[in-house]
C-alpha positions, 0 to 999 in steps of 0.5 A: 326428103322423098317417098314412094307409093303403091297402086292396087289393081283389082280384076273381076272375072265373071262366068261366060254369058252362055254358062250363067243361066245353067249355073243359076239353075243348078244353084237354085236346085242346090238350095232346094235340096239343102235341107233334104234328108232322105228317110232310112230304109223302112223295111227289115234290114236283117234276115231272121232265121229260116224255118228250117234253121229253127226246126234244126235248132229245136231238134238239136236242142231236144235231142241233146237234152232229151232221153235218147241222148241220155240213154246213149251216153249211159249205155256207152259208159256202161259198155266202157266199164264192162270192157275195162272190167273184162266182162265176157259172156260167161258167168264167173263160175263158167269162166273159172272152169274154162280158165282151169280146164275143168269139165263138170259132170253129174246131174244137171251137166251136159256130161251127165246128159250125154252119159244117160243118152249113151246108156239108153241107146246101148241098153236099147240095142242089147235088149232089143237086138243082141239078147233076143238073138242069143236066146233064139240061138240057144233055144234052137240048139237045145230044144226045151229051153236053157238052164240057169247056166245059160242065163248067166252066160247070156248075162256075161255076154250082154255085159261084154257087149255093153262094155264094148259098145259103150266105150267107143260111143263114150269116146265119140261123145267125149271128143264132141264135148271137148270140141264144143268146149273149145268153141266156147272161148272163141264164142265168148271172144266174139261176143266181147268183140261185138261189145267193143264194136258197139262201144266204138260205134256209139259216138257215131251213132249219137252223132248221126242225128246231129249230122242230119240236123246240121244238113237241115240247118245248112239248107236253112242257112242258104235260104236265109242268105238268099233272103238277106241278099234280097233285102240288101238289093231292096235297100240298095235300090231304095237308097239309090232312089232316095239320093237320086236328086242329089246325084242328078244335081251333082252330075248336072253341075259336073257337066257345066263345070268351068271357071265360075269367075271370081276376083284376083288382086295384083299389086304393082308399084305406083308412080315413083317419088322421082316421077312424082317429083318430076311432075311436081317440077313440071308444075311448081318448077322445084322439088316436091314430096308427097306430104298428104297426112292420109297417106301416112301412118305411125306419125310421131312428132319429133319435138323439133321445128324446121322453119316454124313447122313441126317435124314428124317421123312416119312411114307411108301406108304400104311401105315400112321405110322410116321417113322424116318430114312435115305435114302438107296441111300445116305447110299450106297454112304458113306457105301456101305457095309451097303446096301443090296438088297432084292426083288429088294428093298434096305435095310439099315443094321443100325448095319453096319454103 
C-alpha cells in the first residue's frame, strides 16, 4: 500500500514601507467621513412666477372673463347674424323701392321738395322779371294803359314762359335725382362691406390684448429663467462644498493608489509517496507508508484483520483516491519496531510486520 500528500504554501504581501503612512492617513480620514451626510440645499430650489408673469396672467384672466371680451363676442355674433340675414343700410321700405325701381313722389318726398323748388324759382322769375317787362312794353306802346285783352294776352304769355322754363328745369332735377338714386346702392354696398370688414377684424381686435399680455408674459418667463439659473448655480456650489471632503479624500486615495498588499495561496505537490518510502527505507531499511490517522478522512473499518490488525478503507485529506490500510497507532502498540516517524508523522513499515 502507498499514499501521497499535498503541501499548502501561503504568501503574504504588504504595501511598501513608504506608502504605508499615507494609506493609514487616508483610512483614518475615510473612517471620519463614514457617517458624514451633507445637508440638503436649504434655499429655494424652484423659481416662482415673475411679477410680470403674474401681472400678465391676471390681465389675461380679467380680460377673458370681463365685460370687454363679452361685449366683443356679442357684437361679433350680431354682426355675423346681420351679415347672414342680408341686412343693409336701408329700411325694408326703401330696399323694396330700390329693388322695384320705384321713385316716390308727393308730400314728404325728395321729389316734391324739388318740384316746389322749381315752381318757386320759375314764379319768382316770371313775376320779378318777365311779366314786369311785358307790361312796360305794352304801356309804352299804348299810352294810357292796356285793356282786358292785353291782360289775358299777358297771362297766356306768362303760362307759355312758365311751361318753357319749367320743363328744362324739371328734366335737369330729374336727372340729378336719378343720379342720386343710382348712388344709393353703391353707398349701401359700401356700408355693408364696412360691416363685413369690421366683422372680419373682430378676432384680431379681440386677440390684440392677449398678444400684448403674451409679450409681457414672455419677458417675465425670461426673468424667471434667469432666477432659476441663479438658483441652480447656488445649489451646484452648495453641493460641491458639501461633498468637497469626500471628493478630496477620493482624489487623495487615487494619488496614492497601488498594490495595498494581500494574501495569495499556492498549492503545490508535497513529497510523493515514493520519496517518503525512500526516506523510510533510508531510516528503517524497508518499505514504509504514511499511516498517521490525523492525515486521513472517511475512515471506515472493513471488518477484516491482517496479522491481528484491523483493516480500514480511507483517503488522505486533500486526495480523493480510495485506499486500504492499517492505523499507525494500532501498529505501534503491537509492532513498535514497524513504526517510524518522518517529519513528525508516523509511517508503517509493512515489511517489518
